[in-house]
Structures are given as structure tokens and as C-alpha cells.
N, C-alpha and C positions, 0 to 999 in steps of 0.2 A: 357317389362314384362307385362303380363296380370294384368288388374286392377280387375278382378273378384278374383282371389286368389293367393296366393303365390307359387312360383314354388315347385314342389317336391324335397326335397333336399337329398342327398345320402352322409351321412359324412364319411371321409376316416381320421382316425385320424394317427398321426406319430405313429410308433411302437417302435422307438429306437431315442434317443438323444445321438449322437456323442460327444464323450470328444476330441478326437484331431483333429488336422487342418493338412489337407494335400494337400488341393487346397486353392489358395488364387484369389478372383475375383477382377477386376478392370472395374468400371461401376456398382455400385449397384443401379439399376434401376427396374421398374416394370417388364420387360421383362426377365432379370434374375432371380427374384424371382418367376416367372411363368414358366418359362422353365427349365434351367439349375439345379436350387435348387430342381425343382420337380422331375426330373428324378434322381438326386443324392439321395433324400429322399426316393424314391423306390428302390435303390441298398441297403441304410442303413437299411430300413425296412427289405430287404431280407435277409440281412446277420444278422440282430441283432447286438450284441456285438463282440467283437474280432475284427477281421478284418476291419469290416466296421467302427469302431472308429476311423481309421485313415485317413479318407476321409471328415472331416468336413470341411467347408468353411468358409475363412475369407473374408469377401465382405468390398469393400472399395469404397465410395462415391469420386468422382475426380471432381465433379461439385459444384456450390453455392447453397447446399442443405444440411444443416446442420439438418433440422428439421426430416428428414426420418431416419437418424443414430439415433437420441435421441427417435424417436418413436420404433425403433427395440429394443433400448437398454431397454426402459422401459418394454418392454413385453419379456425380455431375449431371443431376437430374435426370437421368435416363432409368426409365422402370419398363416392365412389361404389363399388358393387359392381357387376363384369361378369359376369352368369351368361349363359355361352354353353351355349346347347342344342346347338348345333353350330357348325361354321364359319361359317355364314350368318344365324344368328339370334343375338342377344345382347339380354339386358334390363338396363337400367341403373337400379341403385337408388341413391337418395340415402338416406344415414344420418347422421342426427343424435342418435342414441339416446348415444351417447358424449359425455358434456359435460365429461368433465376427463381430460387424459391426464398421467400422472406417470411420472417416471422414477427407480427406486427399485433401478437396478443396483448392482453392486458399489463403482462410485465415483458414486453418484447423489445428488441434491440432495433429492430427494423421500420419503425413507423416512420421516421423522416426520410428513409431512404424509400419506402413505398410513396411517400406524398411526392418526393421528387421525381421519382419514376412516372407517377401519374401526370406530374406537370410537363414533362418532355413533350415536344412538338411532334416527334415521330408515334408517339402514342395516340392512337386515332380512336380505341375502342376500350372499355372498361366493361368486363362482365362481371356477374355476380353469382354465387350458389352460396348464399350465408342462411338459409331456410326462411319459412315464413317468419319467425319471430326476430330475424336479424334486421328488420326494416323498421319494428317498433312502431307499428300500425295497429288501431284497435281492430281485431278481427271482425267485428260486427260493423263497426262504422267507417273503418278505414282511415280514422284520424289518427295523426302522430301522437304517440303517448309521452308527452312532455314531462309527465311525472315521474317517467323511468329514469332510474339513476343513471344510466349512460348516457341518456338522451340531455340530462341535466347539466352532465359533466360538458357533453360537447357545446352546448348552449353558452356554458360559463367559460370553457375554454377550447374555443374553437380551433385553435392552432395546433392543438394535440388531441385530436378526436380519438374516441374508442369504438364508435360505432361506423358501420358501413356507410351510412347515409350522411356522418361526419365527415368522414374520409373522402366521398364525393364532393361534398361542399368546399373543403378546405382545398382540394385539388383544382376545383374549378375556379375558386376566388383566385388562387396563385396565377392560373393561365390568363384570366380576365385582367388581371393587373399587368401580366407581362405580354398583354396583347396575342396572345396564342390562341389560335381557334379551340374550341370545346371538343372535348371527345364525345363518342357516342356513348351511351350507357344501357347496356343489354342485360336485362335481367333475366335469368334463368331459372327461377324457382318456381315452384307449384302455387301459384296466385293466379287468380281470375284478372284478366287485363293488367299483368304483372307491370309490364311497362308504364301504366298511367299510374297505377300505385307507387311504384319507384319513384317517378317524378313528382307525386304529390309527397313523399316523405321527404325528399331531397329538397324540394321548393319549400316546403313547410319548414324545415331545420334552418334554411337560410334566411328566411324571414326574420328569425328570431335574432340573426346576426348582423345583417343589412338588406332592408326592403329592394335597394337599388340590385345588389346582387342575385336577388330572388327573381327580379324582374328579367335581368341578363341571363339566366339559367332558364326561366319560361321561354325567352325567344330564341335562345342561342343553341340548346341542348336537346339532341334528341333522345327519346327513349322509347324504341321499339320495343314491342310484346314479343315473347316466344313460347315455344311449347317444347319443352324436352321430354324423352320418353326412354328410359333403361332401366331395368332393375339391376342396381348395383348395391348388393348388400354388404353391410359392415365386416370387414375382414374379421376372422378369428383366428385362433390357434390351428383349428382343423383345416381351415382353408390354406394357412401357410403349409402346413403337411401335406396337403393335396398337391400343392405346386411343388414342394420339394421332390415328390415322387415323380416329377415330369420335368425336373432340371432346373426349376426356378426358386432360386433362394436369394430372394430381393426382399428387404423389408417394407419398399415402397410399391410393390407389386398389387395389383387390385383384379378381382375376380367380378364378372359379371356376366348376363346374358348375353347371347349372340345378338339378339334383337337391337336395333336403336332408330330412335327418329328424332328430327329437330325440324320444328316448324317456326319460320323468323320473319316478321313483318320487314318491309323493305322501307329502311328508312337509316339510311347512314350518311350524312352529309360530308363525311371525311373519307369515305370509301372502306370499302371491307374486302376480306378474302372471297376468292370466286366459290363460295362454299356449294352453291348450287351443283358443282359439277361433280362435288363428292357425297350428293345425295339428301343434302338440306334443302327444304321446300321453302322458298322465298315466295311469300304471298302479299296481298295487300290487307288482308284481315286476319289475323290469329285467332280470333275468339271462338269461331265454332271448333277449332281444335282443341285448342284450351280447355273449354268447357267439356267437351266430350270426354278428354283424358280425365279432367279432375272428377267428372262424377262417375266415369264407367271404371277406368283403372283404379284410380286413387280411392274413390268412394268404396269400392269391392275391397281393396286392400285394407282400409280402417274397419270394413265391417268383419271381414277376417280376422284382423288384427285383436279387436277387443270382445269378440265372441269367440274365438279360438284359445286367446289365453284363459279366459273364464271356464273353459271346458279341458285346461290342464295342457292345450297342445303349445307346441312351440316355434314352429316354422310354418310357412305357406305351404308348400307340398305336403305336410304333414296333415293340414286341415283340407286339402283338395281329395285326399285318400278317403274321407269320409262322404258319403253321397249327400248327406243332410247339407254339407256346406256348398256343395253343387247347386243343389235345388236353392238354396238359400240365394245366392248369387245370381242365379237365372232369374229367379222371380224379382228381386231387386231391380235387376236390369230393365226385365222387360215392362214392370207395371210401374215402376216410380223414377227410374234415371232417364231411361231412353224417351219417354214421353214429354221430357221437358228440354229437349235438346233440339237446336237448329243445328242439323249435321251439315259438315262440310259435303261440297258438291261431290255425289259418286259414293259417298260411303254406305257401305252395307252394315247395319250395326249388328246383325246376326252374325255375320263373318268376324267383324271386328272383335264382339264378345267371346266367341268359339276359340278367336287366336287369343284371347288373354286367357282363358282356361288353360289352354294349352302352355301358357308361358308361367301360369302360377303352379303347373303340376310339374316344372322343370325341377327334379329334384337335386341336381347339380349344384343349385343356387344355395340351397339352406338357407333361405330369407327369412330372419328373425321375426316374429310377431312384434315383439317387446320393441325392436328398432322402429316397425311402422307404427307402432302405438304412442312414440315420443310425440309430446307438443299436440296433444289433441285439441286444446284449446284455439289454437292458431290453426289448424286443418279443418275441422269439421264444420265452419262456416261455408267454406266453398267446396266441400266434397260432399256434404249431405244438405246442409240447412237452407241454401238458397234455393235449391230444387225443392226440397220439402215445403217452403214457403210459398213458391210459385203453385204447387200443387194445391194447397189449402185453399189460396187466394182464388184458384177455378173452380172450388167446389169439391175438388178430390180430397183423399184420404192419403196419408203416407207411413202405412203401418209399420214397414219395414224399416225405414228411416227411425221410426219411434223405436223400435226395438234397437236399433244401433245406437241410439242415444242412451238407451236404459242400460245396455251391455257397457257403453263408455263410462255410465254414473258408476256403475257396480265396478268397473276395472279400476277407477280412481280411488275406491277404498284400500288398495294396496294389496289384495289377496285375490286368488281365485276361487271359484266355487267350493272347492276343497279346502280351503284355508291357506294354501301355500303362497308365501309372500312374494311379491314382484316390485320392482322400482317404478315409483312415478316420476317421470322426468316432463315437467310441463312447468311455464312460468306462473301458474296459478296452482301449483300443488299445496302450497300453505293453505289457501282459500278451501280447495277440494276437503283437506284433511278436516279442516274448522266445520264445513258443512255435515260432513258424515259425523263427527262427535256430536253436533247439535241435534242431528236429527237420526240417530239411529233407532233402528226398529218401528221406523214411521216413514214407509214408502212413499206415501203421497206428499208429506212434508218435504222430504228429499228431493223429490222430483221438482216441486215447486221453486225451492231454494236454488237447484241447479238452473231452471230455465230461467229465473231471475237474473242470472249473470247477464247482464246487458254487454260486457264485452266479450260475449260468445254468442248468446242467442237473440236473432233479431227480435224487435218488439212483438210483430204479427204472431210470430211461431210461438213466443214464449205466451201471448194472451190468448191463445186457442185450446179451449178446454177439449175439443176432441183428440189434440195430439197429447197435451198433457196428460188426459186420461189413458192413452194408448201407452205411454212411457211408464206410468206406473204401474198398469197391468202386467207390462213386460218385466219389470224390475220384481215385482212379487214373484211372478211366473217363474224367473230365472232361480231365485233362491228357495222356492218350493220344489220345482219338478226339475230343474238344470238344463242344460243347454239344448239337448236334443229334443226332448219333448216341447220346449218352447217355439224352436225352429219349426216343429211340425205344428204346433199351434197356429203361429203365425202365417206360415205359407200356405195352409190349407182352411184358413178362416173363411167360412162361406160368404161372408160379407165383401169378400175381394174377387169372388168368382167371376 
């Protein structure tokens, strides 16, 4: 933000406060408050009273963060979203679409209230933003992680679930027993075929409880896929100070970019809001949109996160100030990501990626690399590895993805190349630490050990000697020559000309 003057503020107050609840959301975080809630607020404002009142949201936090729920309750669930077009222009949107905030974390008091709400006949949609790891699916195989402690708990104590799939199974079981039609489950997380994956997690868990229940879910419950896109960084003290300068002193306020997109598969047997009138794209097949976004936007974000952190950088816009990173992204998009895509009709991939560069340069967001770097073991299979495997199967190579994997492996050591420590937040963090301890000073062995993690790497990619050698080369080159020289060596490799 400019230190010379505050940005120009465009206020957009809520026009209607809905009274009824028709949607339950699992995963009360910044993204939900700045994305789905914003679209629904637009719908409610457009409709006014009457029918619009039926689509209020009950949002539940499933993680250990009671403070957010308390903050929302203290403000009667009203908050504002600050949408920064750039450092000098911001739109403030008032949100009242969330009518209820529940805390259903591990030590939460509202789990039964949440399950009761999900069982009500007027609730017709349950949406989710619980991150990839919240579904407890093996990132490589897609199978339910039945050995994970929270899943084991939900199998043995299904009436008091801890996981999002467990919540869905219990609520659907109650609706089935009561003769209430099933709600639609709408996944809004960054996973390929996220509706199908969510369905698989729920049905797999239900089979452990009652095969007849699993069959009912398969027959009666719709799991449409969706693609969501908006950069919403985690809130920091600096963000709160920025908001205070423009008169926003709300603990639950959220900062995000001006751009937003939502593409949803049309599959809502019990009805849905008229989202299309407010900019949501309702389509027959979400797959081309979600794959494009995962590999172009999310894949590029991960590349910046791991390589940038190793270089001692902290935010996305900071990395984009270095020409080498822009070149890295352009080569990755042109040579490896875009060739693997079946693009939506009418898509200009060059225009799309140029817009991504502009979004990444938005210095008003201060999107922290360490936030993007979280849970890499859950994200990389769909962002990088599926595309790389397709290229290798077609006889092509994937040196830029190999470089990204090398940067990720080095990142999981817990320090940047200068030795400054950073936090590793990942379900496999203990495994990473053990591999680094076991293979200190042996990049080839370390590479092989990481590629052997079958919960992350598909077998075909792990067995590919070309890919393994590329990763090892990049790992060694990073340690010996640093980030800038390694980027130069990779993007100007004569074998890729």
C-alpha cells in the first residue's frame, strides 16, 4: 500500500440480511468468507426478501480456532471483505450471508448443533473448504486413509465424528432415517474431480458403518464438482493495520484480490441459489476449468513458494519483482503445463497466463510464500505430478517440474539455502525429517527416498530414471550455485530449446 495516501475506498454495503439457513458450510476460514459468502451475498442483495431469505449460511469451523467463531458471533456474523484491485483502490463489501458461526473443532461445543443443522430439511446444500488433507484421501491413489487417527475415530464412533467426511456421513444417516431428502455436497477445495473425490471419501467411510447407508448415499446424494479462484492470503497484523487506516476495525474482516471466479457443475436435485445471475459459471463439466486452474495458477504458486522461499523471499509479489521468476513461470506454463491441458472452449491460454502474472504482481496482497507452501504432499500430485507423468508417458520430459520437486525436497529440510529456518506444515513432516536425517549429504539417495513416497508420487513417475536424475541434478545445483543460477540453467537448457 502506498505510504503517501490511503487507497480510494468504494463501499458496498449489504442490502439484505437473510433470516433462513439453507446452506451449511464446513471450513470457516478466510477463503470461504471472501469467496462463497461474497457470491451468496450478491445473490441475496439481488433477490431482497422472500426467496432470498432461504439461502443463509451456517458456517462451522472444524479446526482448533475458537477465536474466529467468537469474533463472528460478537459482530452478529457481520464483517467486511476488502478487495484490493491494487495498492490504491479497494472495494469494501459488507457480508451478512453467514447467519450462524459454529465451533465444531476437536474440543468444540457445537458438534451436535452442527449435525442437527445439517439434518434439517430446509438445508439443501453443504459446501466444504477443508483443504486437500481434510478429506483424508491418499494424494496419489485417492483411497481413504483408514489408518489416520481421525478416520479411525469416525469409524469407531460415527455418531460423534471429527472429520468432514464423518460429519457428512452422520448427517446423511440421520436424514435417511428421518425420511428427509439428501442434501447436495459441493466441494470447493483445490482437487481434481473434487466432487468425485468427496463422494469417494464419504461413501468409503459410510461402508465401514453400514453398507446399506453407503448404497443410499451413492444413489441419492449429488456431489457436483466446482472450481474456485480467488487469492485470499491469511490475515496478518499488517493487514489489520491497513484496514484500520481505511476505517475497518473488525477482527473477522478479510483481505483479498478483486478477481474472483467460481465454476460449478449443474447437479442440485434439491435446488440451489441463482448463482449464474451473479457471475458463477454453471457448466456440464468442470474438469477443463479445474485442471487449467490447478496446473497453471496453483502449480505456478507452488513453484514460486518453494523456489522463492529457498532464495530468502517472503511474498509472491516480491518474487515477481525478479525477472528470473517470471521467466521460470513462463517456461513452466509454455513447455510443461499448458501442453497437458484440454482447455475450456474459447480459452486463450496466453491471455490467461498474462493475467496470472498481473495478479501475482499485486503488491497489495502480500501473499506469503510459506502459506502457499503448506501441505505440499497433498497439493503436488494434482498441481505438478499428474501433468509431469502425462508428459513422460508421451515421451516428453518435465525438467521444470523436476526443478520444482527438487526445490520442494530441499524446502522440507526446514531451512532456506542461507540456513534461515522455516516451519514445515505438512501431514508427512515427520517422514520428511527422517529422510533428511538418513540421507544427509547424499542428494541421489535423498531424491530416490522422496520419490519412493507412494502416498505422494505416482509409481510411473517414481520409476522414471530421467525424472529422478533431473531432480537430483537440480537438488545438487541449488545447494552449490543457488536459486538464480539454477533457474538460468534449467530454463536455458539446450535440450529443451
